[in-house]
VMD Tcl script that draws the C-alpha trace (Angstrom):
set ca {
  {22.28 39.09 1.07}
  {19.05 38.75 -0.90}
  {16.78 36.01 0.44}
  {15.73 33.32 -2.03}
  {12.02 33.24 -2.83}
  {10.25 29.93 -3.40}
  {7.28 29.28 -5.68}
  {5.00 26.39 -6.53}
  {4.31 25.34 -10.10}
  {0.77 26.59 -9.67}
  {2.08 30.08 -8.93}
  {4.30 29.99 -12.00}
  {1.38 28.89 -14.19}
  {-0.45 32.13 -13.36}
  {2.14 34.06 -15.35}
  {1.40 32.85 -18.86}
  {-0.47 35.72 -20.51}
  {0.86 38.13 -23.13}
  {3.49 40.35 -21.54}
  {3.67 38.28 -18.34}
  {6.12 35.43 -18.81}
  {7.51 33.26 -16.03}
  {9.31 30.01 -16.84}
  {11.02 27.21 -14.90}
  {14.51 26.06 -15.92}
  {16.34 23.47 -13.78}
  {14.07 24.29 -10.81}
  {14.88 27.99 -11.07}
  {12.05 30.49 -11.67}
  {12.73 33.24 -14.20}
  {10.72 36.33 -15.13}
  {11.29 36.96 -18.86}
  {8.48 39.51 -19.27}
  {10.70 42.52 -19.98}
  {13.23 40.53 -21.99}
  {10.74 38.85 -24.34}
  {10.35 41.78 -26.80}
  {14.14 41.87 -27.20}
  {14.66 38.10 -27.43}
  {16.78 37.35 -30.56}
  {14.64 34.30 -31.28}
  {11.46 36.35 -31.12}
  {8.87 36.77 -28.39}
  {6.76 33.81 -29.48}
  {8.93 30.96 -28.09}
  {8.88 32.63 -24.66}
  {5.12 33.18 -24.87}
  {4.61 29.52 -25.81}
  {6.62 28.31 -22.80}
  {5.34 30.85 -20.26}
  {4.08 29.29 -17.03}
  {5.79 26.00 -17.83}
  {8.92 23.95 -17.24}
  {11.17 24.44 -20.27}
  {14.67 23.23 -19.36}
  {15.10 21.00 -22.42}
  {13.71 23.57 -24.84}
  {15.98 26.27 -23.43}
  {19.11 24.11 -23.51}
  {18.39 22.90 -27.03}
  {18.52 26.46 -28.36}
  {21.04 28.19 -26.05}
  {24.71 27.54 -25.40}
  {26.34 27.24 -21.97}
  {27.58 30.84 -22.09}
  {24.03 32.21 -22.25}
  {22.92 29.81 -19.53}
  {25.71 30.96 -17.21}
  {25.81 34.72 -17.92}
  {22.50 35.95 -19.38}
  {19.91 33.69 -17.77}
  {20.79 34.41 -14.10}
  {19.89 38.09 -14.65}
  {16.22 37.11 -14.82}
  {16.08 34.70 -11.89}
  {13.48 35.57 -9.25}
  {13.44 32.40 -7.17}
  {13.31 28.62 -6.99}
  {10.65 25.94 -7.14}
  {9.69 24.71 -3.67}
  {11.20 21.34 -2.69}
  {7.77 19.79 -2.08}
  {6.77 20.69 -5.65}
  {9.86 19.17 -7.30}
  {8.78 15.63 -6.43}
  {5.65 16.06 -8.56}
  {7.77 16.13 -11.72}
  {8.64 12.60 -12.75}
  {11.13 12.36 -15.60}
  {11.10 9.30 -17.80}
  {14.23 7.26 -18.43}
  {14.01 8.38 -22.07}
  {14.29 12.01 -21.05}
  {17.17 11.28 -18.69}
  {19.12 9.44 -21.42}
  {18.33 12.17 -23.94}
  {19.89 14.74 -21.63}
  {23.01 12.62 -21.29}
  {23.19 12.32 -25.06}
  {22.71 16.08 -25.42}
  {25.72 16.70 -23.19}
  {27.75 14.33 -25.39}
  {26.54 15.90 -28.62}
  {27.28 19.42 -27.39}
  {30.94 18.45 -27.56}
  {30.47 18.07 -31.34}
  {29.14 21.58 -31.96}
  {32.41 22.77 -33.46}
  {31.93 23.81 -37.06}
  {34.22 22.59 -39.82}
  {34.62 25.91 -41.62}
  {36.12 24.21 -44.66}
  {32.66 22.73 -45.17}
  {31.27 26.25 -45.59}
  {34.23 27.30 -47.74}
  {33.24 24.54 -50.13}
  {29.60 25.64 -49.91}
  {30.60 29.21 -50.75}
  {32.63 28.07 -53.76}
  {29.78 25.89 -55.04}
  {27.24 28.69 -54.59}
  {29.57 31.14 -56.31}
  {29.87 28.80 -59.30}
  {26.10 28.29 -59.45}
  {25.48 32.04 -59.37}
  {28.17 32.64 -62.01}
  {26.49 30.06 -64.26}
  {23.15 31.79 -63.66}
  {24.51 35.22 -64.59}
  {26.27 33.84 -67.67}
  {23.17 32.03 -68.87}
  {20.87 35.03 -68.48}
  {23.12 38.04 -69.09}
  {25.90 36.95 -71.42}
  {24.19 34.30 -73.52}
  {22.31 35.32 -76.66}
  {20.55 31.95 -76.85}
  {17.02 32.32 -75.51}
  {16.85 28.61 -74.74}
  {19.93 28.86 -72.51}
  {18.47 31.92 -70.85}
  {15.21 30.17 -70.09}
  {17.02 26.99 -69.01}
  {18.86 29.12 -66.46}
  {15.66 28.97 -64.42}
  {16.92 25.55 -63.27}
  {20.11 27.21 -62.06}
  {18.08 29.90 -60.30}
  {16.05 27.25 -58.46}
  {19.21 25.36 -57.44}
  {20.77 28.60 -56.16}
  {17.72 29.42 -54.04}
  {17.53 25.90 -52.66}
  {21.19 25.74 -51.66}
  {21.13 29.26 -50.21}
  {18.08 28.32 -48.13}
  {20.06 25.49 -46.54}
  {22.78 27.93 -45.46}
  {20.10 30.32 -44.19}
  {18.61 27.48 -42.16}
  {22.01 26.80 -40.60}
  {22.54 30.47 -39.79}
  {19.06 30.88 -38.36}
  {19.85 28.14 -35.84}
  {23.27 29.66 -35.00}
  {24.76 26.41 -36.30}
  {27.54 28.06 -38.33}
  {29.60 30.32 -36.04}
  {27.39 29.80 -32.94}
  {27.54 33.55 -32.40}
  {24.14 35.22 -32.71}
  {25.28 38.48 -34.29}
  {27.52 36.79 -36.86}
  {24.99 34.14 -37.83}
  {22.25 36.81 -37.96}
  {24.34 38.80 -40.47}
  {24.83 35.63 -42.51}
  {21.06 35.12 -42.35}
  {20.38 38.65 -43.61}
  {22.72 38.11 -46.55}
  {21.56 34.60 -47.42}
  {17.87 35.08 -46.63}
  {16.90 38.67 -47.35}
  {19.55 39.68 -49.90}
  {19.91 36.56 -52.03}
  {16.59 34.73 -51.70}
  {14.08 37.47 -50.81}
  {12.89 35.72 -47.65}
  {13.14 37.60 -44.34}
  {15.36 35.86 -41.79}
  {13.26 37.54 -39.10}
  {10.05 36.01 -40.45}
  {11.76 32.63 -40.78}
  {13.04 32.69 -37.18}
  {9.63 33.69 -35.83}
  {7.87 30.84 -37.62}
  {10.57 28.18 -37.43}
  {11.44 28.58 -33.75}
  {7.76 28.22 -32.90}
  {7.58 25.08 -35.04}
  {10.51 23.49 -33.21}
  {9.13 23.79 -29.69}
  {5.50 22.79 -30.44}
  {6.02 20.49 -33.43}
  {2.76 19.30 -35.01}
  {0.48 20.88 -32.41}
  {-2.80 21.71 -34.13}
  {-3.23 24.94 -32.18}
  {0.41 26.06 -31.91}
  {2.56 24.89 -34.83}
  {2.42 27.26 -37.86}
  {4.05 24.64 -40.09}
  {0.89 22.52 -40.16}
  {-1.61 25.40 -40.06}
  {-2.38 25.72 -43.76}
  {-6.13 26.18 -43.93}
  {-7.92 26.81 -46.20}
  {-5.52 24.94 -48.53}
  {-4.31 21.92 -46.53}
  {-5.38 19.93 -43.48}
  {-2.93 17.19 -42.51}
  {-5.43 15.78 -40.01}
  {-9.17 15.75 -39.50}
  {-8.51 17.61 -36.24}
  {-8.71 20.75 -38.38}
  {-12.30 19.94 -39.35}
  {-13.31 21.63 -36.13}
  {-12.27 25.22 -36.68}
  {-9.40 25.90 -34.28}
  {-7.83 28.95 -32.69}
  {-4.28 29.40 -33.98}
  {-2.05 30.58 -31.14}
  {0.56 31.57 -33.74}
  {-1.67 33.62 -36.05}
  {-3.92 34.68 -33.15}
  {-7.08 34.04 -35.13}
  {-9.59 31.30 -35.86}
  {-8.72 28.88 -38.67}
  {-12.17 28.16 -40.08}
  {-12.96 24.93 -41.84}
  {-15.51 26.63 -44.09}
  {-16.82 25.86 -47.57}
  {-13.66 27.15 -49.25}
  {-11.45 25.09 -46.95}
  {-13.59 22.00 -47.47}
  {-13.22 22.32 -51.26}
  {-9.43 22.64 -51.18}
  {-8.90 20.01 -48.48}
  {-11.10 17.56 -50.38}
  {-8.67 17.84 -53.29}
  {-5.45 18.51 -51.41}
  {-3.66 15.34 -52.53}
  {-4.01 16.53 -56.13}
  {-3.00 20.10 -55.28}
  {0.00 19.34 -53.04}
  {2.81 19.74 -55.58}
  {1.10 22.65 -57.30}
  {0.80 24.56 -54.03}
  {4.40 23.72 -53.09}
  {5.49 25.11 -56.44}
  {3.73 28.41 -55.74}
  {4.57 28.65 -52.04}
  {7.56 30.93 -52.56}
  {5.33 33.81 -53.62}
  {3.59 33.62 -50.25}
  {6.97 33.80 -48.49}
  {7.69 37.10 -50.24}
  {4.43 38.54 -48.95}
  {4.97 37.19 -45.42}
  {8.48 38.65 -45.37}
  {7.32 42.20 -46.13}
  {4.40 41.92 -43.70}
  {6.81 40.92 -40.93}
  {9.34 43.63 -41.71}
  {6.74 46.39 -41.84}
  {5.33 45.20 -38.49}
  {8.71 45.55 -36.76}
  {9.31 48.60 -34.56}
  {11.70 51.19 -35.96}
  {15.29 50.23 -35.31}
  {18.38 48.50 -36.57}
  {16.73 45.13 -37.21}
  {13.92 46.62 -39.26}
  {16.21 48.69 -41.47}
  {18.64 45.83 -42.09}
  {15.77 43.48 -42.92}
  {14.14 46.01 -45.25}
  {17.42 46.88 -46.95}
  {18.05 43.18 -47.57}
  {14.66 42.66 -49.22}
  {15.04 45.77 -51.38}
  {18.53 44.60 -52.39}
  {17.11 41.24 -53.47}
  {14.36 42.70 -55.58}
  {16.78 45.17 -57.17}
  {19.24 42.57 -58.43}
  {16.55 40.01 -59.28}
  {14.49 42.44 -61.36}
  {17.67 43.69 -63.06}
  {18.65 40.10 -63.88}
  {15.21 39.41 -65.33}
  {15.47 42.55 -67.50}
  {18.02 40.76 -69.70}
  {15.41 38.27 -70.88}
  {14.45 39.27 -74.42}
  {10.68 38.66 -74.46}
  {7.73 38.64 -72.08}
  {7.30 34.94 -72.83}
  {10.87 34.07 -71.87}
  {10.52 36.23 -68.75}
  {7.34 34.44 -67.69}
  {8.86 30.99 -68.26}
  {12.07 31.92 -66.42}
  {10.24 33.27 -63.37}
  {7.57 30.58 -63.23}
  {9.87 27.57 -63.77}
  {12.45 28.83 -61.24}
  {9.80 29.34 -58.57}
  {8.06 26.07 -59.31}
  {11.29 24.05 -59.14}
  {12.27 25.86 -55.96}
  {9.12 24.26 -54.55}
  {11.19 21.09 -54.11}
  {12.52 22.82 -51.00}
  {9.00 23.19 -49.60}
  {8.36 19.51 -50.31}
  {11.55 18.64 -48.42}
  {10.41 20.72 -45.45}
  {6.95 19.15 -45.20}
  {7.96 15.51 -45.75}
  {9.30 15.08 -42.24}
  {6.12 16.23 -40.47}
  {2.96 16.10 -42.61}
  {2.42 12.36 -42.16}
  {3.48 12.20 -38.51}
  {1.43 12.34 -35.30}
  {-0.52 15.48 -34.49}
  {-2.15 16.47 -31.21}
  {-4.27 19.14 -29.58}
  {-2.79 21.61 -27.13}
  {0.66 22.20 -25.71}
  {3.32 19.43 -25.75}
  {4.08 19.90 -22.04}
  {0.57 18.70 -21.24}
  {0.54 15.98 -23.90}
  {3.97 14.37 -23.49}
  {4.53 15.18 -19.79}
  {7.44 13.28 -18.24}
  {8.95 12.26 -21.57}
  {8.76 15.86 -22.77}
  {10.88 17.33 -25.49}
  {12.57 14.13 -26.71}
  {9.37 12.12 -27.17}
  {7.67 15.10 -28.81}
  {10.32 15.27 -31.52}
  {10.52 11.50 -32.03}
  {6.76 11.10 -32.50}
  {6.26 14.09 -34.78}
  {9.37 13.95 -36.98}
  {10.72 11.62 -39.67}
  {14.13 11.29 -41.34}
  {14.74 10.91 -45.06}
  {17.18 8.19 -46.03}
  {19.83 9.00 -48.61}
  {23.40 8.15 -49.56}
  {26.10 10.59 -48.42}
  {26.68 11.77 -51.98}
  {23.09 13.09 -52.01}
  {23.50 15.13 -48.84}
  {23.95 18.28 -50.94}
  {20.43 17.83 -52.37}
  {18.78 17.62 -48.95}
  {21.01 20.16 -47.21}
  {20.67 18.60 -43.77}
  {16.88 18.47 -43.89}
  {17.07 14.70 -44.31}
  {18.18 14.43 -40.66}
  {15.17 16.17 -39.17}
  {14.98 13.96 -36.07}
  {18.58 14.73 -35.14}
  {18.13 18.38 -36.06}
  {15.01 18.75 -33.90}
  {16.71 17.09 -30.93}
  {19.89 19.15 -31.36}
  {19.01 22.26 -33.40}
  {22.39 23.97 -32.90}
  {24.35 21.00 -34.26}
  {26.18 21.88 -37.51}
  {24.71 20.29 -40.60}
  {27.80 18.20 -41.35}
  {27.63 16.62 -37.87}
  {24.09 15.30 -38.21}
  {24.89 12.06 -40.04}
  {27.32 10.88 -37.35}
  {24.71 11.67 -34.67}
  {22.01 9.58 -36.35}
  {23.32 6.23 -35.05}
  {23.39 7.56 -31.47}
  {19.76 8.66 -31.70}
  {18.75 5.31 -33.21}
  {20.45 3.55 -30.30}
  {18.51 5.76 -27.87}
  {15.24 4.80 -29.57}
  {16.04 1.08 -29.54}
  {16.87 1.21 -25.83}
  {13.52 2.81 -24.96}
  {11.45 1.02 -27.62}
  {10.49 4.29 -29.29}
  {9.84 4.16 -33.07}
  {12.47 5.86 -35.21}
  {10.80 6.82 -38.48}
  {13.02 6.95 -41.57}
  {12.00 6.54 -45.20}
  {13.44 7.18 -48.64}
  {12.55 10.42 -50.40}
  {10.22 8.47 -52.71}
  {8.54 6.56 -49.84}
  {8.11 9.75 -47.81}
  {6.42 11.49 -50.73}
  {4.02 8.56 -51.11}
  {3.25 8.60 -47.40}
  {2.50 12.33 -47.37}
  {0.23 12.03 -50.41}
  {-1.54 9.09 -48.79}
  {-2.06 11.06 -45.56}
  {-3.43 14.02 -47.49}
  {-5.70 11.71 -49.48}
  {-7.06 10.06 -46.32}
  {-7.91 13.44 -44.82}
  {-9.38 14.59 -48.13}
  {-11.65 11.53 -48.24}
  {-12.89 12.24 -44.71}
  {-13.58 15.85 -45.67}
  {-15.65 14.73 -48.67}
  {-17.62 12.29 -46.52}
  {-18.83 14.95 -44.06}
  {-22.56 15.22 -44.54}
  {-23.95 18.77 -44.96}
  {-25.64 18.65 -41.52}
  {-22.52 17.36 -39.73}
  {-20.26 19.76 -41.65}
  {-22.35 22.81 -40.78}
  {-22.31 21.77 -37.13}
  {-18.54 21.23 -37.13}
  {-17.95 24.62 -38.75}
  {-20.20 26.33 -36.22}
  {-17.96 25.17 -33.38}
  {-15.27 27.62 -34.51}
}
mol new
graphics top color blue
foreach p $ca { graphics top sphere $p radius 0.5 }
foreach p [lrange $ca 0 end-1] q [lrange $ca 1 end] { graphics top cylinder $p $q radius 0.2 }
display resetview
């Protein structure tokens, strides 16, 4: 019988460099170094958590089957008993874990919900094809750009669900749904999305780690970016240089314009990711999906009678689709940011407190749920990322009760109020950027 090896947390911390990944889950020590390149969620989440305790992060993204069958294959030992006492969990974290166990009983998907989604999306696409292909009225053809934007927005919501395995809860099935919905119908790589979005979830609003707030030279949601920082996601320095200072100083005016153009950047990022993948099944499926999208989209656009109508159709559809990017940023841009890794910042209150302090909900009536596509329940989604979209509303009251019990703020605003708050935050940062004197600014930039 193999003898159990015991390690201290200090020993585990030594294994946190690229290609050398040890993690601690429920006092067990696991070596994920060889598995990381094959991890369905990408290597980055494992790299971010290497050398650290990550029980809550792991359980938030993996079902009990993976915990019981896959995870034990990588176990190399246990944390020493004398080291366990050094980890003090807060009552918030303890109650969050109890709530997670309760919520995991609600993971069952109502497939009729997605049948209705499929019917609605089919009708939207049919209206799009009719307006562009079968109508001779140029005004109807151009007006179909609204339908195109609505189709992309609603498809993105389904892609978001699939990317989190919140539809069938089977990785291969939800990945295939993601390829269809992301690559084939919207032109955005599901692989790129998973790489970026999974990282965002586990290090939400970290200046150095979270790609969703790393938007220099265009945006800086906090003055913490005035000191050029090393992005652990992009693996390069984000310089707050003269170009960045100009854009950031005017970012509150540029916000909606940039959101309206953001989709073009996603196309570029998708191809860059796919071409960087090693040869294999994933790469070819991803690439085929993107080629399929551009084939049908260009063919659809070929029915527009003039270059003017083509330009208006493409531009308006992409600009309106920017509403989705606004929805994504509302829940985080005005919330707390911090330097470093959340394990060091939030300590005993860990994953739960991280999500509650960096995430905000958007209030809306149930009949408007289709417009937000589940993104209005970002707090619940961040705490329970595998929870099906149609289960989020019923979970909201349980999370609010948790926050009241532990006197933790639960941020929730209307769509209008959230937009105002984000603009105000961007304006405050812009004002600070403008007020940097040339001498101070040059010194700050030199730090990078």
